[in-house]
C-alpha positions as CSV (number, residue, x, y, z in Angstrom):
1,M,105.9,92.0,93.3
2,P,102.5,92.7,91.7
3,G,99.4,93.2,93.1
4,I,97.2,95.3,95.8
5,S,99.3,96.6,99.0
6,K,97.0,95.7,101.5
7,P,95.3,92.1,100.2
8,S,91.7,91.7,101.2
9,I,91.3,88.1,101.0
10,G,93.9,85.6,101.5
11,L,93.7,81.9,101.2
12,A,95.3,79.3,103.8
13,L,96.0,76.0,102.2
14,S,96.4,73.2,104.2
15,G,99.1,70.3,103.8
16,G,97.4,66.6,103.0
17,A,99.9,65.4,100.4
18,A,97.5,63.5,97.8
19,R,94.2,65.1,99.3
20,G,95.9,68.4,98.0
21,I,93.9,67.7,94.6
22,A,91.1,69.1,96.3
23,H,92.6,72.6,97.0
24,I,92.2,72.8,93.0
25,A,88.4,72.5,93.4
26,V,88.0,75.1,96.0
27,L,90.1,77.4,93.4
28,E,87.8,77.1,90.7
29,T,84.7,77.1,92.8
30,L,85.9,80.6,94.1
31,E,86.8,81.1,90.4
32,Q,83.5,80.5,89.3
33,E,81.4,82.4,92.1
34,G,83.4,85.6,91.5
35,V,85.3,85.6,95.0
36,P,88.5,87.4,94.8
37,I,91.6,86.0,96.3
38,H,94.6,88.4,96.9
39,A,97.1,86.3,98.6
40,I,98.0,83.0,99.2
41,A,100.0,80.7,101.7
42,G,100.5,77.4,101.2
43,T,101.9,74.3,103.4
44,S,103.2,71.3,101.7
45,A,100.7,70.0,98.9
46,G,99.0,73.5,99.7
47,S,102.2,75.3,98.7
48,I,102.2,73.3,95.2
49,V,98.9,74.5,94.6
50,G,98.7,78.0,95.4
51,A,102.4,78.6,93.9
52,L,100.9,77.6,90.8
53,Y,97.5,79.7,90.9
54,C,99.9,82.4,92.1
55,A,102.1,82.0,88.9
56,G,99.3,82.7,87.1
57,M,98.2,79.1,86.0
58,P,94.3,78.7,85.9
59,P,92.6,75.7,88.0
60,S,91.4,73.8,84.7
61,E,95.6,73.7,83.6
62,I,96.7,72.9,87.6
63,K,93.9,70.4,87.2
64,R,95.6,68.8,84.0
65,I,98.9,68.8,85.3
66,L,98.8,67.2,89.0
67,L,96.0,64.6,87.9
68,N,98.4,63.2,85.3
69,A,101.3,63.6,87.6
70,K,102.6,60.4,89.1
71,W,105.0,59.7,92.2
72,K,107.5,58.6,90.0
73,D,107.7,61.9,88.4
74,V,108.9,63.3,91.8
75,L,110.6,60.6,94.0
76,K,114.5,59.6,93.6
77,F,115.3,57.5,96.3
78,T,118.7,57.9,98.3
79,V,121.2,56.0,100.3
80,P,119.8,56.8,103.5
81,R,121.6,59.7,105.9
82,K,118.8,62.3,105.9
83,G,116.0,61.2,104.3
84,L,114.9,58.1,102.5
85,I,114.1,59.9,99.0
86,S,115.7,62.8,98.0
87,S,113.7,65.9,97.7
88,E,115.3,67.8,94.7
89,G,112.7,65.5,92.8
90,I,109.8,68.0,94.0
91,Y,112.3,71.1,93.6
92,R,112.7,69.7,89.5
93,F,108.8,69.0,89.1
94,M,108.0,72.5,90.2
95,E,110.8,74.2,88.3
96,D,109.7,72.4,84.9
97,I,105.8,73.4,85.4
98,L,105.9,76.8,87.0
99,P,105.2,79.6,84.4
100,V,107.4,81.6,86.5
101,K,110.6,81.0,88.4
102,K,110.8,84.1,91.4
103,F,108.3,85.0,93.9
104,S,109.1,89.0,92.5
105,S,107.2,87.7,89.2
106,L,104.4,86.1,90.9
107,L,100.7,87.9,89.8
108,F,100.1,88.2,93.2
109,P,101.6,87.7,96.9
110,F,102.2,84.1,97.6
111,A,104.0,82.4,100.8
112,A,105.5,79.0,101.4
113,V,105.6,77.6,104.6
114,A,108.5,75.1,106.0
115,T,110.1,74.4,109.3
116,D,113.4,74.7,110.8
117,L,114.7,71.7,111.2
118,R,116.9,72.8,114.1
119,T,114.8,75.0,116.0
120,G,111.1,73.5,115.3
121,E,110.2,77.2,114.3
122,K,107.7,78.0,111.3
123,V,109.9,79.7,108.2
124,T,107.3,81.4,105.9
125,I,109.1,81.7,102.4
126,T,108.4,84.9,100.2
127,T,111.4,85.5,98.2
128,G,113.7,83.4,96.0
129,S,113.1,80.6,93.8
130,V,109.3,79.8,94.1
131,A,110.0,76.0,93.2
132,R,113.2,75.6,95.9
133,A,110.2,77.0,98.7
134,V,107.9,74.6,97.5
135,Q,110.6,71.6,97.6
136,A,111.4,73.1,101.4
137,S,107.4,72.9,101.9
138,C,107.2,69.3,101.4
139,S,110.2,67.8,102.6
140,L,108.2,65.5,105.1
141,P,111.1,64.5,107.4
142,I,112.4,61.2,107.2
143,I,110.6,60.8,104.0
144,F,112.5,63.4,102.3
145,T,116.0,64.9,102.6
146,P,115.8,68.5,104.1
147,T,116.1,71.2,101.8
148,E,119.0,73.9,102.2
149,I,117.6,77.5,101.8
150,N,120.0,80.4,103.4
151,R,121.9,78.0,105.7
152,K,118.8,76.4,107.2
153,A,117.7,72.7,106.8
154,L,114.0,72.8,106.2
155,V,111.4,70.6,106.4
156,D,107.8,70.0,105.7
157,G,105.9,73.0,107.1
158,G,103.3,71.0,108.2
159,V,105.4,70.4,111.2
160,S,105.3,73.8,112.5
161,S,102.1,75.3,110.7
162,Q,99.5,72.7,108.9
163,I,97.2,75.5,107.7
164,P,99.1,78.6,107.4
165,V,96.3,81.0,108.8
166,R,99.1,83.4,110.7
167,S,101.4,83.6,107.7
168,V,98.5,85.1,105.2
169,Q,98.0,87.3,108.3
170,E,101.2,88.9,109.4
171,E,103.4,88.0,106.3
172,L,101.0,88.8,103.4
173,G,98.9,91.0,105.5
174,A,95.4,89.8,104.3
175,R,92.5,91.2,105.9
176,N,90.4,88.4,105.6
177,V,91.5,84.6,105.7
178,I,89.8,81.6,103.8
179,A,91.7,78.6,105.5
180,V,91.3,75.0,103.8
181,N,91.7,72.3,105.7
182,V,91.6,69.0,103.3
183,N,92.2,66.3,106.1
184,Y,88.8,66.8,107.8
185,K,87.2,63.3,109.1
186,A,90.7,61.5,108.0
187,L,91.6,58.5,109.9
188,E,95.1,57.7,109.5
189,M,96.8,54.4,109.5
190,D,97.0,52.0,112.3
191,Q,99.6,49.9,111.4
192,F,103.3,51.0,111.7
193,D,105.0,48.6,109.8
194,N,107.6,50.2,108.1
195,I,109.6,53.8,108.5
196,V,107.7,55.6,105.7
197,K,104.1,55.0,107.7
198,I,105.9,55.8,111.0
199,A,107.2,59.2,109.6
200,A,103.8,59.9,108.0
201,H,101.9,59.0,111.0
202,L,104.5,61.1,113.2
203,S,103.8,64.3,110.7
204,A,100.2,63.7,111.1
205,L,100.2,64.1,114.7
206,W,102.1,67.1,114.7
207,A,100.4,68.6,112.1
208,S,97.0,67.8,113.6
209,R,98.1,69.6,116.8
210,N,98.7,72.8,115.5
211,A,96.1,72.9,112.7
212,R,93.7,72.9,115.6
213,E,94.8,76.5,117.1
214,E,95.4,78.0,114.0
215,K,92.4,77.1,112.1
216,K,90.7,79.1,114.6
217,L,92.1,82.3,113.3
218,A,90.4,82.0,110.2
219,D,87.3,84.1,108.9
220,V,86.2,81.0,106.9
221,L,87.1,77.6,107.2
222,I,86.5,75.3,104.5
223,E,87.0,71.7,105.7
224,V,87.2,68.9,102.9
225,N,86.2,65.2,104.3
226,A,89.1,63.0,104.0
227,R,87.5,60.0,104.9
228,G,88.6,56.8,103.4
229,I,91.2,58.4,101.5
230,P,94.8,57.8,102.4
231,L,97.4,60.5,102.6
232,Y,99.5,58.8,99.4
233,D,96.8,57.8,97.1
234,L,96.4,59.3,94.1
235,S,93.9,57.3,92.5
236,K,91.2,59.0,94.5
237,S,91.9,62.5,92.7
238,K,88.4,62.9,91.5
239,E,86.3,61.8,94.2
240,L,89.0,64.7,96.2
241,L,87.9,67.4,93.5
242,Q,84.2,66.6,94.0
243,R,84.5,66.7,97.6
244,G,86.5,70.2,97.5
245,R,83.7,71.4,95.6
246,K,80.9,70.3,97.8
247,A,83.1,71.8,101.1
248,T,83.4,75.0,99.1
249,E,79.8,75.6,97.7
250,E,78.6,75.0,101.8
251,K,80.8,78.0,102.9
252,L,79.8,80.2,100.0
253,G,77.2,82.5,101.7
254,R,79.5,83.2,104.5
255,I,82.5,84.0,102.2
256,K,80.4,86.3,100.3
257,E,80.1,88.2,103.1
258,L,83.7,89.2,103.1
259,F,84.0,91.4,99.8
């Protein structure tokens, strides 16, 4: 994989479904301010944005593609067995838009974070198909079918590592880590009247617990205010971009101290 052997600054991009759009504004602001990014680890929605950026796609192009994306582009309903929706739609979506397909061809180090369904342990993926790795990272249990990689059934990374700071430090070797949490001040649903809401709520509970511990390890924490923006509401994209930029600008002083 091209790039420096010891990354200086790494990004840890959190999960957050539609809220992950805010990651684009974070990257855009950092680029405009001349902040060098040498490695990225992403969980779930963060893995989508991180993979595209590490593949050489500029934030403006990522924004164009993802703001025009619809849930129907990735959803394929199944006869319920391992999940309500086939995660293969995520793979096809990413495979179609990624400028490069393999981790070995990325411009700089990237890791997609998933969870082993059998053990609950974090799985950090840094080799093979980028699209397949992102599919695994986004495979929310019950809603999406698990993704099979290396004989493991993998599900959403948020179950084990919602803000993947350790993956940037340990697997990618970054000396300094900027963590981005796009779920700050989020108020999740309080009515559990269908299986999708129940599954999303349970996953959010798991994610919030491990996020509290892992974000303490970051050198800088950017927290994007998600109050009033539901997990799966794509109509709030422009608002999320504005909030992502604002949250990043508030931490620029501390970020520039890193380099």
